[in-house]
N, CA, C and O atoms as CSV, one atom per row, in Angstrom:
chain,resi,resn,atom,element,x,y,z
A,1,MET,N,N,-28.785,-15.913,2.925
A,1,MET,CA,C,-28.100,-14.534,2.704
A,1,MET,C,C,-27.671,-14.769,1.021
A,1,MET,O,O,-27.142,-15.820,0.658
A,2,HIS,N,N,-27.966,-13.690,0.105
A,2,HIS,CA,C,-27.700,-13.682,-1.270
A,2,HIS,C,C,-26.014,-13.267,-1.139
A,2,HIS,O,O,-25.701,-12.163,-0.692
A,3,TRP,N,N,-25.151,-14.094,-1.500
A,3,TRP,CA,C,-23.821,-13.350,-1.591
A,3,TRP,C,C,-23.584,-12.363,-2.691
A,3,TRP,O,O,-22.742,-11.482,-2.517
A,4,HIS,N,N,-24.190,-12.432,-3.697
A,4,HIS,CA,C,-23.905,-11.512,-4.672
A,4,HIS,C,C,-24.168,-9.998,-4.248
A,4,HIS,O,O,-23.600,-9.129,-4.910
A,5,ASN,N,N,-24.913,-9.659,-3.287
A,5,ASN,CA,C,-25.137,-8.415,-2.602
A,5,ASN,C,C,-24.358,-8.308,-1.522
A,5,ASN,O,O,-24.368,-7.197,-0.993
A,6,THR,N,N,-23.555,-9.290,-0.941
A,6,THR,CA,C,-23.048,-9.088,0.248
A,6,THR,C,C,-21.640,-8.534,0.181
A,6,THR,O,O,-20.843,-9.380,-0.223
A,7,GLU,N,N,-21.133,-7.420,0.447
A,7,GLU,CA,C,-20.213,-6.577,0.370
A,7,GLU,C,C,-19.120,-7.049,1.639
A,7,GLU,O,O,-17.969,-6.630,1.516
A,8,SER,N,N,-19.339,-7.636,2.470
A,8,SER,CA,C,-18.441,-7.843,3.839
A,8,SER,C,C,-19.179,-8.674,4.925
A,8,SER,O,O,-20.330,-8.479,5.314
A,9,LEU,N,N,-18.360,-9.584,5.326
A,9,LEU,CA,C,-18.834,-10.022,6.445
A,9,LEU,C,C,-17.860,-10.151,7.435
A,9,LEU,O,O,-16.759,-10.613,7.138
A,10,PHE,N,N,-18.211,-9.682,8.968
A,10,PHE,CA,C,-17.087,-9.874,9.860
A,10,PHE,C,C,-18.112,-9.915,11.088
A,10,PHE,O,O,-19.342,-9.863,11.069
A,11,LYS,N,N,-16.974,-10.056,12.462
A,11,LYS,CA,C,-17.237,-10.192,13.769
A,11,LYS,C,C,-16.691,-9.475,14.619
A,11,LYS,O,O,-15.490,-9.206,14.586
A,12,VAL,N,N,-17.662,-8.979,15.683
A,12,VAL,CA,C,-16.726,-8.317,16.577
A,12,VAL,C,C,-16.587,-8.977,18.085
A,12,VAL,O,O,-17.569,-9.471,18.640
A,13,ILE,N,N,-15.568,-8.949,18.564
A,13,ILE,CA,C,-15.339,-10.018,19.786
A,13,ILE,C,C,-15.298,-8.779,20.783
A,13,ILE,O,O,-14.498,-7.854,20.648
A,14,THR,N,N,-16.414,-8.874,21.977
A,14,THR,CA,C,-16.077,-8.088,23.152
A,14,THR,C,C,-16.080,-8.833,24.407
A,14,THR,O,O,-16.652,-9.920,24.474
A,15,ASP,N,N,-15.455,-8.299,25.436
A,15,ASP,CA,C,-15.292,-9.121,27.048
A,15,ASP,C,C,-16.540,-9.812,27.223
A,15,ASP,O,O,-16.622,-10.763,28.001
A,16,LYS,N,N,-17.640,-9.345,26.467
A,16,LYS,CA,C,-19.152,-9.846,26.731
A,16,LYS,C,C,-19.617,-10.859,25.917
A,16,LYS,O,O,-20.332,-11.741,26.393
A,17,ASP,N,N,-19.292,-10.850,24.707
A,17,ASP,CA,C,-20.419,-11.478,23.712
A,17,ASP,C,C,-19.519,-11.433,22.109
A,17,ASP,O,O,-18.899,-10.427,21.763
A,18,THR,N,N,-19.587,-12.577,21.341
A,18,THR,CA,C,-19.401,-11.943,19.917
A,18,THR,C,C,-20.380,-11.418,19.123
A,18,THR,O,O,-21.540,-11.767,19.344
A,19,PHE,N,N,-20.137,-10.621,18.211
A,19,PHE,CA,C,-21.628,-10.219,17.245
A,19,PHE,C,C,-20.960,-10.309,16.020
A,19,PHE,O,O,-19.905,-9.734,15.754
A,20,TYR,N,N,-21.689,-11.151,15.173
A,20,TYR,CA,C,-21.649,-11.113,13.742
A,20,TYR,C,C,-22.351,-10.191,12.796
A,20,TYR,O,O,-23.402,-9.738,13.249
A,21,PHE,N,N,-21.998,-9.776,11.505
A,21,PHE,CA,C,-22.377,-8.606,10.782
A,21,PHE,C,C,-21.961,-9.183,9.453
A,21,PHE,O,O,-21.026,-9.958,9.251
A,22,ALA,N,N,-23.013,-8.556,8.371
A,22,ALA,CA,C,-22.877,-8.329,6.928
A,22,ALA,C,C,-23.230,-6.856,6.722
A,22,ALA,O,O,-23.955,-6.122,7.394
A,23,VAL,N,N,-22.521,-6.619,5.606
A,23,VAL,CA,C,-22.604,-5.382,4.484
A,23,VAL,C,C,-23.413,-5.619,3.443
A,23,VAL,O,O,-22.964,-6.407,2.611
A,24,GLN,N,N,-24.502,-5.155,3.241
A,24,GLN,CA,C,-25.196,-5.173,1.830
A,24,GLN,C,C,-25.465,-4.062,1.537
A,24,GLN,O,O,-26.413,-3.539,2.123
A,25,GLY,N,N,-24.711,-3.288,0.504
A,25,GLY,CA,C,-25.142,-1.977,0.156
A,25,GLY,C,C,-25.134,-1.178,1.222
A,25,GLY,O,O,-24.238,-1.318,2.054
A,26,THR,N,N,-26.086,-0.241,1.379
A,26,THR,CA,C,-26.113,0.554,2.656
A,26,THR,C,C,-26.582,0.019,3.631
A,26,THR,O,O,-26.941,0.790,4.521
A,27,LYS,N,N,-26.747,-1.295,3.838
A,27,LYS,CA,C,-27.451,-1.983,5.047
A,27,LYS,C,C,-26.560,-2.816,5.886
A,27,LYS,O,O,-25.935,-3.759,5.400
A,28,LEU,N,N,-26.491,-2.496,7.107
A,28,LEU,CA,C,-25.573,-3.187,8.344
A,28,LEU,C,C,-26.512,-4.202,8.763
A,28,LEU,O,O,-27.492,-3.901,9.444
A,29,LEU,N,N,-26.246,-5.511,8.360
A,29,LEU,CA,C,-27.071,-6.835,9.431
A,29,LEU,C,C,-26.500,-7.434,10.417
A,29,LEU,O,O,-25.435,-8.034,10.269
A,30,ARG,N,N,-27.020,-7.369,11.360
A,30,ARG,CA,C,-26.706,-8.152,12.389
A,30,ARG,C,C,-27.106,-9.555,12.256
A,30,ARG,O,O,-28.219,-9.858,11.828
A,31,LEU,N,N,-26.134,-10.517,12.651
A,31,LEU,CA,C,-26.450,-12.054,12.177
A,31,LEU,C,C,-26.655,-12.812,13.437
A,31,LEU,O,O,-25.907,-12.592,14.390
A,32,SER,N,N,-27.612,-13.689,13.515
A,32,SER,CA,C,-27.493,-14.594,14.693
A,32,SER,C,C,-26.872,-16.227,14.172
A,32,SER,O,O,-27.402,-17.201,13.636
A,33,LEU,N,N,-25.579,-15.927,14.619
A,33,LEU,CA,C,-25.092,-17.616,13.782
A,33,LEU,C,C,-24.108,-17.839,15.068
A,33,LEU,O,O,-23.768,-16.924,15.818
A,34,SER,N,N,-23.700,-19.228,15.203
A,34,SER,CA,C,-22.753,-19.751,15.691
A,34,SER,C,C,-21.375,-19.460,15.121
A,34,SER,O,O,-21.497,-18.929,14.018
A,35,GLU,N,N,-20.215,-19.606,15.451
A,35,GLU,CA,C,-19.028,-19.633,14.870
A,35,GLU,C,C,-18.831,-20.438,13.828
A,35,GLU,O,O,-18.131,-20.161,12.855
A,36,GLU,N,N,-19.489,-21.534,14.018
A,36,GLU,CA,C,-19.395,-22.438,12.861
A,36,GLU,C,C,-20.183,-22.258,11.645
A,36,GLU,O,O,-19.837,-22.609,10.517
A,37,LEU,N,N,-21.071,-21.788,11.910
A,37,LEU,CA,C,-21.885,-21.280,10.781
A,37,LEU,C,C,-21.426,-19.996,10.064
A,37,LEU,O,O,-21.585,-19.768,8.865
A,38,PHE,N,N,-20.757,-19.084,11.085
A,38,PHE,CA,C,-20.166,-18.017,10.759
A,38,PHE,C,C,-18.977,-18.502,9.665
A,38,PHE,O,O,-18.823,-17.941,8.581
A,39,ASN,N,N,-18.318,-19.422,10.044
A,39,ASN,CA,C,-17.193,-19.819,9.185
A,39,ASN,C,C,-17.908,-20.542,7.852
A,39,ASN,O,O,-17.447,-20.347,6.728
A,40,ALA,N,N,-18.833,-21.218,8.034
A,40,ALA,CA,C,-19.388,-21.643,6.432
A,40,ALA,C,C,-19.858,-20.661,5.783
A,40,ALA,O,O,-20.114,-20.853,4.594
A,41,TYR,N,N,-20.117,-19.259,6.406
A,41,TYR,CA,C,-20.561,-18.443,5.800
A,41,TYR,C,C,-19.525,-17.663,4.557
A,41,TYR,O,O,-19.673,-17.297,3.391
A,42,VAL,N,N,-18.461,-17.666,5.540
A,42,VAL,CA,C,-17.359,-16.685,4.954
A,42,VAL,C,C,-16.583,-17.671,4.059
A,42,VAL,O,O,-15.717,-17.152,3.354
A,43,GLU,N,N,-16.748,-19.033,3.964
A,43,GLU,CA,C,-16.023,-19.756,2.990
A,43,GLU,C,C,-16.872,-19.792,1.857
A,43,GLU,O,O,-16.393,-19.935,0.733
A,44,GLY,N,N,-18.140,-19.671,2.058
A,44,GLY,CA,C,-19.120,-19.675,0.732
A,44,GLY,C,C,-19.038,-18.289,0.120
A,44,GLY,O,O,-19.104,-18.153,-1.102
A,45,PHE,N,N,-18.884,-17.169,1.012
A,45,PHE,CA,C,-18.558,-15.541,0.719
A,45,PHE,C,C,-17.171,-15.888,-0.153
A,45,PHE,O,O,-17.039,-15.451,-1.297
A,46,LEU,N,N,-16.351,-16.551,0.364
A,46,LEU,CA,C,-15.115,-16.176,-0.481
A,46,LEU,C,C,-15.119,-16.809,-1.851
A,46,LEU,O,O,-14.709,-16.295,-2.891
A,47,GLU,N,N,-15.735,-18.203,-1.659
A,47,GLU,CA,C,-15.803,-18.996,-2.851
A,47,GLU,C,C,-16.834,-18.176,-4.204
A,47,GLU,O,O,-16.483,-18.153,-5.384
A,48,SER,N,N,-17.757,-17.735,-3.821
A,48,SER,CA,C,-18.295,-16.852,-4.622
A,48,SER,C,C,-17.824,-15.756,-5.405
A,48,SER,O,O,-18.159,-15.465,-6.553
A,49,ASN,N,N,-16.895,-15.100,-4.549
A,49,ASN,CA,C,-16.170,-14.086,-4.921
A,49,ASN,C,C,-14.924,-14.272,-5.795
A,49,ASN,O,O,-14.286,-13.380,-6.354
A,50,ASP,N,N,-14.636,-15.912,-5.818
A,50,ASP,CA,C,-13.435,-16.069,-6.614
A,50,ASP,C,C,-13.891,-16.533,-7.919
A,50,ASP,O,O,-13.090,-16.690,-8.840
A,51,ALA,N,N,-15.321,-16.793,-8.061
A,51,ALA,CA,C,-15.980,-17.069,-9.410
A,51,ALA,C,C,-15.744,-15.999,-10.253
A,51,ALA,O,O,-16.188,-16.008,-11.401
């Protein structure tokens, strides 16, 4: 993913599963990630937005 276009990263937890999403412009993208990879993406997202 290219972080400069990403506006939001989030996850939805239900009683059946956990789902990961990213928002880029007008697109809502469902991500196929592990919890560890999602956390690494969140770290990268936050670091790139701090710059």
